[in-house]
VMD Tcl script that draws the C-alpha trace (Angstrom):
set ca {
  {0.11 -0.08 0.02}
  {1.28 3.73 -0.71}
  {2.24 4.73 2.56}
  {0.53 8.88 3.14}
  {-0.47 8.66 6.74}
  {1.46 11.00 9.08}
  {2.88 9.58 12.14}
  {0.66 11.93 14.36}
  {-2.45 10.31 15.13}
  {-4.17 7.61 17.33}
  {-7.56 6.88 17.63}
  {-10.69 7.75 15.17}
  {-14.27 8.43 14.86}
  {-15.13 7.73 11.53}
  {-18.93 7.91 10.09}
  {-20.08 6.00 7.27}
  {-22.90 5.89 5.16}
  {-23.56 1.76 5.37}
  {-21.62 -1.08 7.24}
  {-22.46 -4.12 4.92}
  {-23.24 -5.11 1.81}
  {-26.61 -4.09 1.76}
  {-25.68 -0.26 1.39}
  {-27.56 2.88 1.74}
  {-28.36 3.84 -1.56}
  {-25.11 5.61 -2.48}
  {-23.63 5.25 -6.12}
  {-20.26 3.49 -6.52}
  {-18.85 7.01 -8.49}
  {-19.93 8.74 -5.03}
  {-17.43 6.78 -3.09}
  {-13.80 7.97 -2.46}
  {-10.90 6.02 -4.25}
  {-9.27 4.24 -1.37}
  {-7.23 1.67 -3.19}
  {-3.85 3.45 -2.61}
  {-4.74 4.75 0.90}
  {-2.07 3.24 3.58}
  {-3.81 0.51 5.42}
  {-0.92 -1.53 6.62}
  {-1.41 -5.16 7.31}
  {-5.30 -4.69 8.03}
  {-8.03 -6.62 6.59}
  {-10.09 -4.30 4.40}
  {-12.54 -6.64 3.11}
  {-15.64 -7.22 5.22}
  {-15.50 -10.82 7.68}
  {-17.96 -13.30 5.98}
  {-19.14 -15.50 8.76}
  {-19.63 -15.71 12.57}
  {-18.67 -17.99 14.83}
  {-20.17 -20.79 16.62}
  {-21.29 -20.14 20.01}
  {-21.07 -21.89 23.58}
  {-23.27 -21.56 26.60}
  {-20.79 -19.21 28.05}
  {-21.18 -16.91 24.70}
  {-24.73 -16.84 24.81}
  {-24.69 -15.78 28.66}
  {-22.49 -12.89 27.73}
  {-24.90 -11.72 25.06}
  {-27.99 -11.98 27.36}
  {-26.13 -9.91 29.94}
  {-25.39 -7.09 27.06}
  {-28.88 -7.44 26.46}
  {-29.49 -6.65 29.90}
  {-27.54 -3.91 30.32}
  {-29.66 -2.08 28.16}
  {-31.90 -2.13 31.00}
  {-29.91 -0.96 33.65}
  {-30.05 2.37 34.14}
  {-26.37 4.02 35.00}
  {-26.77 6.16 38.22}
  {-25.73 9.39 36.13}
  {-29.41 8.70 34.46}
  {-30.95 8.77 37.94}
  {-29.36 12.10 39.26}
  {-27.06 13.82 36.92}
  {-24.86 15.01 39.91}
  {-23.28 11.63 39.14}
  {-21.63 12.75 36.48}
  {-18.32 10.47 36.92}
  {-19.23 6.63 35.54}
  {-16.60 4.52 37.09}
  {-16.86 0.58 35.91}
  {-19.82 -1.48 34.80}
  {-19.86 -4.91 32.95}
  {-21.85 -8.19 32.77}
  {-22.04 -10.62 35.16}
  {-22.15 -14.10 33.24}
  {-21.64 -16.23 35.92}
  {-21.64 -16.68 40.24}
  {-18.02 -15.84 40.17}
  {-17.94 -12.75 38.34}
  {-20.72 -11.30 40.57}
  {-19.23 -12.38 43.80}
  {-16.38 -10.10 42.94}
  {-18.78 -7.13 43.60}
  {-20.25 -8.56 46.63}
  {-18.59 -10.31 49.48}
  {-16.55 -13.56 49.08}
  {-19.45 -15.86 50.91}
  {-21.94 -14.57 48.15}
  {-20.94 -16.90 45.19}
  {-21.92 -19.61 47.54}
  {-25.52 -17.97 47.88}
  {-25.58 -17.11 44.09}
  {-24.86 -20.78 42.99}
  {-27.26 -22.14 45.73}
  {-29.84 -20.27 44.20}
  {-29.15 -21.04 40.62}
  {-28.02 -17.51 39.50}
  {-28.32 -17.29 35.40}
  {-26.88 -13.90 34.79}
  {-26.58 -10.02 35.59}
  {-24.86 -6.77 34.93}
  {-23.37 -4.04 37.11}
  {-23.25 -0.21 36.79}
  {-22.01 2.69 38.98}
  {-21.23 6.53 38.86}
  {-20.12 9.09 41.53}
  {-19.86 12.82 41.66}
  {-15.83 13.18 42.21}
  {-14.09 9.69 41.97}
  {-14.83 6.36 41.39}
  {-17.18 4.74 43.66}
  {-16.65 1.66 45.90}
  {-16.99 -1.48 43.95}
  {-18.01 -2.90 47.52}
  {-18.70 -2.60 50.86}
  {-14.90 -3.50 51.87}
  {-13.23 -0.77 50.02}
  {-11.67 2.52 51.47}
  {-14.29 5.63 51.74}
  {-13.30 8.49 50.11}
  {-14.80 12.14 49.74}
  {-17.69 11.58 47.21}
  {-21.13 10.69 46.83}
  {-21.87 7.77 44.46}
  {-23.88 4.46 43.61}
  {-22.65 1.02 42.58}
  {-25.44 -1.32 41.61}
  {-25.97 -4.85 40.04}
  {-28.90 -6.43 38.72}
  {-28.91 -10.47 39.33}
  {-31.11 -12.59 37.13}
  {-32.55 -15.88 38.90}
  {-34.54 -18.75 37.52}
  {-37.76 -18.00 39.54}
  {-39.50 -15.33 41.93}
  {-39.20 -17.69 44.66}
  {-35.39 -18.24 44.17}
  {-34.94 -14.42 43.82}
  {-36.59 -13.56 47.09}
  {-34.46 -16.16 49.15}
  {-31.56 -15.10 47.45}
  {-31.88 -11.29 47.94}
  {-32.32 -11.89 51.90}
  {-29.49 -14.13 52.08}
  {-27.06 -11.88 49.99}
  {-27.76 -9.30 52.67}
  {-27.38 -12.04 55.77}
  {-23.94 -12.73 54.27}
  {-22.45 -9.25 53.88}
  {-24.14 -8.38 57.11}
  {-22.13 -11.00 58.99}
  {-19.08 -9.53 57.31}
  {-18.79 -7.17 59.73}
  {-20.17 -7.19 63.64}
  {-20.74 -3.38 63.79}
  {-23.49 -3.55 60.77}
  {-26.66 -2.75 61.74}
  {-30.15 -3.32 59.87}
  {-32.01 -0.67 58.18}
  {-35.44 -0.52 56.41}
  {-35.75 1.06 52.83}
  {-38.91 3.20 52.97}
  {-41.19 1.83 50.14}
  {-39.46 -1.47 49.63}
  {-40.64 -3.81 52.52}
  {-39.12 -6.75 50.84}
  {-35.51 -5.36 50.60}
  {-32.83 -6.13 53.11}
  {-30.33 -3.31 54.19}
  {-27.66 -2.52 56.82}
  {-25.06 -0.08 57.32}
  {-22.22 0.65 59.99}
  {-23.31 3.79 61.75}
  {-19.49 5.05 61.56}
  {-19.12 4.38 57.72}
  {-21.19 6.62 55.19}
  {-22.31 3.63 53.26}
  {-25.63 1.40 52.87}
  {-26.17 -1.81 51.63}
  {-29.13 -3.49 50.16}
  {-30.43 -6.20 48.50}
  {-34.26 -5.70 46.94}
  {-36.14 -8.74 45.19}
  {-37.86 -7.80 42.29}
  {-39.58 -10.24 40.28}
  {-36.75 -12.92 39.19}
  {-34.60 -10.08 39.75}
  {-32.21 -8.90 42.55}
  {-31.04 -5.40 42.55}
  {-28.27 -4.55 44.82}
  {-27.17 -1.01 45.72}
  {-24.41 0.31 47.43}
  {-24.65 4.13 48.30}
  {-22.08 6.07 49.64}
  {-21.97 9.61 50.93}
  {-19.31 12.33 52.50}
  {-20.75 11.87 56.00}
  {-22.37 9.38 57.86}
  {-26.06 10.37 57.04}
  {-28.66 7.40 57.15}
  {-31.58 9.59 55.78}
  {-29.23 10.68 52.72}
  {-28.18 6.92 52.22}
  {-31.51 5.41 52.20}
  {-32.97 8.07 49.83}
  {-30.44 7.77 47.65}
  {-31.10 3.88 47.34}
  {-34.83 4.75 47.22}
  {-34.27 7.02 44.14}
  {-32.19 4.43 42.27}
  {-34.97 1.64 42.90}
  {-37.81 3.94 41.66}
  {-36.04 4.73 38.62}
  {-34.63 1.32 37.91}
  {-37.67 -1.09 38.55}
  {-39.85 0.63 35.75}
  {-36.83 0.07 33.11}
  {-36.10 -3.43 34.14}
  {-39.98 -4.13 33.74}
  {-39.51 -3.72 29.96}
  {-36.61 -6.27 29.73}
  {-37.87 -9.64 28.12}
  {-35.33 -11.92 29.43}
  {-34.52 -15.13 26.98}
  {-35.44 -18.28 28.75}
  {-32.31 -20.19 29.28}
  {-33.70 -23.12 27.46}
  {-34.14 -20.80 24.14}
  {-30.51 -18.92 24.51}
  {-29.44 -21.22 21.61}
  {-31.89 -18.47 19.52}
  {-29.26 -15.77 20.66}
  {-27.52 -14.18 17.74}
  {-24.38 -12.24 18.16}
  {-24.99 -10.36 15.54}
  {-28.58 -10.32 14.11}
  {-28.71 -7.98 11.66}
  {-25.02 -8.45 10.31}
  {-23.39 -5.56 11.02}
  {-20.15 -6.84 12.39}
  {-18.75 -7.73 9.15}
  {-18.10 -3.58 8.12}
  {-16.27 -3.58 11.66}
  {-12.32 -4.19 11.54}
  {-11.50 -7.23 12.70}
  {-7.92 -9.30 12.61}
  {-7.16 -12.10 10.21}
  {-8.99 -14.81 12.03}
  {-12.35 -12.48 11.59}
  {-15.36 -12.41 13.85}
  {-14.84 -14.19 17.10}
  {-17.04 -15.17 19.95}
  {-18.16 -12.46 22.29}
  {-15.91 -11.20 24.89}
  {-15.80 -7.98 26.95}
  {-13.04 -7.00 24.75}
  {-15.50 -7.02 21.69}
  {-17.23 -8.38 18.85}
  {-20.66 -7.07 20.37}
  {-23.44 -4.89 19.02}
  {-24.64 -2.85 21.67}
  {-27.54 -0.44 22.34}
  {-26.56 3.34 23.66}
  {-27.05 2.61 27.11}
  {-25.08 -0.84 26.66}
  {-22.24 1.22 25.36}
  {-22.42 3.69 27.87}
  {-22.45 0.80 30.31}
  {-19.25 -0.59 29.02}
  {-15.86 -0.54 29.63}
  {-12.65 -2.68 29.75}
  {-9.52 -1.88 31.90}
  {-7.86 -0.05 28.78}
  {-10.93 2.00 28.08}
  {-12.36 2.72 31.62}
  {-11.17 6.55 31.97}
  {-12.43 7.10 28.17}
  {-15.37 5.65 27.94}
  {-17.28 5.69 31.08}
  {-15.64 8.44 33.30}
  {-17.47 11.18 31.91}
  {-21.04 10.32 31.94}
  {-22.56 13.69 31.67}
  {-20.71 14.52 28.42}
  {-20.90 11.27 26.92}
  {-24.39 10.67 27.67}
  {-25.47 13.68 26.32}
  {-24.01 14.11 23.19}
  {-24.57 10.42 22.07}
  {-28.41 10.76 22.73}
  {-28.36 14.44 20.91}
  {-27.01 12.53 17.92}
  {-29.42 9.75 18.04}
  {-26.94 6.84 18.43}
  {-28.86 3.59 18.45}
  {-26.39 1.13 18.23}
  {-22.64 0.89 19.01}
  {-20.44 -2.11 17.02}
  {-17.36 -3.17 18.90}
  {-14.74 -5.18 17.94}
  {-11.00 -5.32 19.65}
  {-9.91 -3.20 16.78}
  {-12.43 -0.47 16.53}
  {-15.85 0.90 17.60}
  {-18.67 1.98 15.20}
  {-21.53 3.97 16.54}
  {-24.70 4.29 14.12}
  {-25.94 7.86 14.60}
  {-29.45 9.45 13.07}
  {-27.94 10.67 10.13}
  {-25.19 12.24 8.57}
  {-25.36 15.65 10.27}
  {-25.71 13.97 13.72}
  {-22.81 11.99 13.13}
  {-20.54 14.92 12.11}
  {-22.10 16.63 15.49}
  {-21.23 13.51 17.51}
  {-17.42 14.24 16.50}
  {-17.73 17.65 17.39}
  {-19.29 17.09 20.41}
  {-16.69 14.21 21.41}
  {-13.81 16.63 21.04}
  {-14.60 19.12 23.23}
  {-15.42 16.67 26.03}
  {-12.03 16.05 25.86}
  {-10.67 19.64 25.65}
  {-9.94 20.51 29.31}
  {-6.77 21.58 29.26}
  {-5.06 18.10 29.20}
  {-4.86 17.30 25.43}
  {-2.88 18.32 22.61}
  {-4.06 18.24 18.88}
  {-1.76 15.83 16.38}
  {-2.20 15.55 12.67}
  {-4.73 13.35 11.12}
  {-4.08 10.99 8.24}
  {-3.34 12.65 5.06}
  {-6.01 10.73 3.63}
  {-9.10 11.52 5.92}
  {-8.53 15.34 6.21}
  {-11.57 15.87 8.09}
  {-10.29 13.68 11.27}
  {-10.11 15.50 14.61}
  {-7.11 13.90 16.20}
  {-5.54 14.38 19.76}
  {-3.56 13.12 22.64}
  {-5.61 13.17 26.09}
  {-2.75 13.14 28.43}
  {-4.89 12.56 31.22}
  {-5.51 8.73 29.90}
  {-3.30 5.88 30.31}
  {-0.85 5.40 27.87}
  {-2.22 2.41 25.96}
  {-5.27 4.66 24.84}
  {-4.41 8.12 25.24}
  {-4.48 8.94 21.31}
  {-7.57 9.16 19.50}
  {-8.94 10.50 16.29}
  {-12.76 11.85 15.39}
  {-14.01 12.18 11.88}
  {-17.35 11.81 10.30}
  {-18.61 10.37 6.95}
  {-22.26 9.92 6.28}
  {-24.33 8.49 9.11}
  {-21.90 5.78 11.21}
  {-19.00 6.94 13.40}
  {-15.80 4.82 14.47}
  {-13.27 5.20 17.34}
  {-10.17 3.71 17.38}
  {-7.48 4.63 20.36}
  {-4.16 3.59 21.39}
  {-0.56 4.34 22.29}
  {1.48 3.51 18.59}
  {0.54 6.58 16.50}
  {1.28 5.32 13.03}
  {-0.37 1.84 13.40}
  {-3.18 3.62 14.79}
  {-3.13 5.82 11.52}
  {-3.23 2.57 9.15}
  {-5.98 1.11 11.64}
  {-8.04 4.15 11.09}
  {-7.57 4.07 7.44}
  {-8.35 0.50 7.03}
  {-11.50 1.00 9.01}
  {-12.64 3.69 6.94}
  {-11.67 1.55 3.55}
  {-13.67 -1.37 5.26}
  {-16.40 0.65 5.53}
  {-16.31 2.34 2.15}
  {-15.97 -1.10 0.56}
  {-19.01 -2.42 2.77}
  {-21.38 -0.29 0.92}
}
mol new
graphics top color blue
foreach p $ca { graphics top sphere $p radius 0.5 }
foreach p [lrange $ca 0 end-1] q [lrange $ca 1 end] { graphics top cylinder $p $q radius 0.2 }
display resetview
């Protein structure tokens, strides 16, 4: 390939007219001539097939379906503008990481199916569980846990609170107004409140924390989240476990238009090969992306909503956003660039072949994701981040070429 890309870019948003062979009505003559663009060794033809899925893969897909009905605390109270961590809970072991260790036995006993967790705070990352260090902030950490029956969920809620309660002799039982089936407790010298609330086949756990030991404030935060989350959760249609074989990784055949390695589309993982809703994406993070995707909930929630983003396609190499229109995709690029324009960035040159890209280094982000680039092409957008500038220039270009080739 002809090498024309400047070595000063890392990641990229690129909007495109279409992702798959079906196209969107654009004539071939309207496509840019991308044959001479520098794509390195990246594959620029659409992947042809999807992998065979195992039960564990389908559990992950179901967890990400549930993610669309788990409110980030920012959606409940806009002062929690700093997201922290969010992700799927496909098995009891993964869920127990965010509870106390004995909870895994409880989850296993009551045949835990899968779940999802989310969190946000007003100042810094909130607690993952009640055993961490209390910091100067106010925040909420939640899990939504699915069980096979209403009775199993109700029993699990009681027992989850019981094992957590027994973890520290200073715990005192608390009631959550309006939720008589909830079990909750706190330590009067520590500004946190943990609760487990059964609702149908689900258990919603909430860990609320404040700056001061104010029980009224903690119970109010918990109740406010439950009041908002339960109507949203009621909209979810869970897939029966004996029908998980009907779950599809890519039901609309969109992932072939997203950049992959030479092995093509792989089974879903937390790192990618996923089709997410907007809320599912904003409830999405991996270690190297945490400070970018989820931290600024206020900016990202609002900009994605305003752009009418309905789907986000994620691979380990790239992320594609589907906006409402070409104009909306361009506005999303502008909005995202402004989010990171807070004195901790420096602009870098975009690839020569993608002249409208906005590329920069975000100096507060971990090194493996500190560079990024934004651009627009029709209705779709792509994000790539990383630390190797020239490689990312080639990857950005390859993703752009792939999407053009997918029309």
